[in-house]
N, C-alpha and C positions, 0 to 999 in steps of 0.2 A: 673642222670643215663645215659642220652643221651650223655653228654660230656664225660663220662668214656668210653662208647662204641666207640665214634668217636676217642678219643685218642688211644685206643687199636687198632682200625682199621688202623689208620695212622702208628702206630709202626709196624704192620704186614706188610703193604704195603712197608714201607721203608726197613724192613728186606728182603723182597722178591726181591726188586728191587735195592738193594744197589750194589755198586761196589765190586767185589771180585777179588783179585789179582790172575793172571793166573798162580798159582803155586800149584803143587800137591805133597803131601808127602805120600810115600808109605813105610809102616813099617812092620817089621816082626812080631810084636806083637801089639795088639791094646791097651796096657797099655799106659798111658800118656807118650808121647815122649817129651824129654827135648827140642828138636829143635822146635817142634810144639808149646810148651808153649811160648818159646821165640818169635817166629814169630807171634803168636797170639797177644802177648802184643805190639809188635812193629807195627803191621798192625792194631791195635785196633779191632781185631776180624774179619777182612775182608779177611778171608782165608777159603779155602775149608777143610772139615774134612779129617783127614788122612784115608787111606784105606789100607788093606792088600796088601802086595807086589804082591801076586798071581793075584790080580784083577786090577793091574795098567795098563796093556796093553789094556784091554777092556775098561776101563775108558777113557784112552787117545784116543782110537779110536773113542769113542762116542763124546768126548768133544774136538773139534779142537781148542778151545780157550785157552786150557792149553798150555803155552810156556816153563815153567820151571818145572823140576821134581827133587825131592829129594828122594833118595833111602837110607834107613837105612839097612845096610848090616850086621847086628849083627852076625848072625849065618849062613851066606850064604857061600857056597863053591865058589871057584874061577870059576869053570866050570859053576855053576848056575848063578853066577853074570854076567859072560861074555855073557851067552845065553840071560839073561834079557837085558843086555845093547845092544846086537845086535838087539833085538826085538824092544825095544823102540826107539832106534837111528834110525830105519828105518822109523819112522813117521815124515813126513815133518813138522808137526806143533810144534814138540819139538825142541826148539832152544838151551836149556841149561840143563845139568844134573849135580846135585851135589851129591856126594856120602859121606855118613857118615858111617864110619868104619875104620878099620885098613888098611891103604894103603900098597901097596907092599913096602918091605924093600929095595930091590935091585933097583938101579937106572935104570937098563936095563928093569926090569919088569914094573916100573912106566912109563918109556918112551914108552914102547910097548902098555900099556893100553891107554895112552893119544893119541898115534898115531892111534891105532885101533878104538877108540871111540872119535872122535874129538868134539863131543858135551859135553863131560865131562869137566866141568870147574874147578872142585875142588873135591879133595878126602882127607878127614881129619877125625880125631877121635874127635875133639872138637866141640860140639854143638854150643857154643857161636861163635866161629870163622866162622863156616859154616853159621850160621844165619846172622851174620853181613855182610859177603861177598855177600850173596844172596840179602839182602836188598839194599846194595850199587849197585849191578847189576840192580835190579829192578828199583831203583830210576833213574838210568842212562838211562834205557830203556824208562821210563815215560818221562824224559827230551827230549830224542831224538824224541819220538813220538810227544811230544808238538812242537818241532821245525819243524817237517815235516808237522803237521797240520797248523801251523802258516805260513809256506812257501806257502801253497795252499790256504790260506785265511780263513781257518776254525778256527777262533779265539775262539769260545766257547769250541770246543773240545780241542784246544791247552791249554786253561786255565784249563780244567779238568785234563789233563795230567800233567801239571806243579804243580797243587794242590796236586795231588797224589804223585808226587816226593817230594814235601815239607812235606807232612804228613809222608812219609816214613823217611825223614831225622829227623823230629821232634820225631818220635817213637824211632829211633835209638839214638838220643840225650838222651831221657829219659832212655832208656835201659843202655846206657853206664854210665850215671849219677848214676843210681841205683846200677849198678855193682861196680863203684868206691867207693860208700858209704859203700858197704859191706866190702871193703878192709880196710876202715879206723878203 
């Protein structure tokens, strides 16, 4: 009985203090999001739960560790989208914004969006494409952080960052492998 309790306590401790990737998904509906499902598999569950779009600004203000934001724009008007982008772009902690939805058709509109909101890295309709690009960007950020830590002599933290990058690449490899098997 004592060993079961100890095992359970260790699992809770690990869950509470595990690494969570600094990405937040804001969705218009709390139904299971395809992009969240993909990212959850690739990151082995080390991801924050999605939140409603209306709550994302408050969550981002409270948690300065969140660096990447994914916005699902399913039924959002252009005016509401731009207002939300203006609001979240004003936060210094946010480095990258990924938009899932129908991008503007006209080249001028797309250019205007990316010029007005320079933190927007990607705007597409394909959940797989967005998830893969985000994971590649996160792995690159982990690698760069590892290099910075290594340069100042913090080898332990550098190893953690490099391991996170390798874990992301491994998760991506498994995702792509599973996707290619579905096509066969």
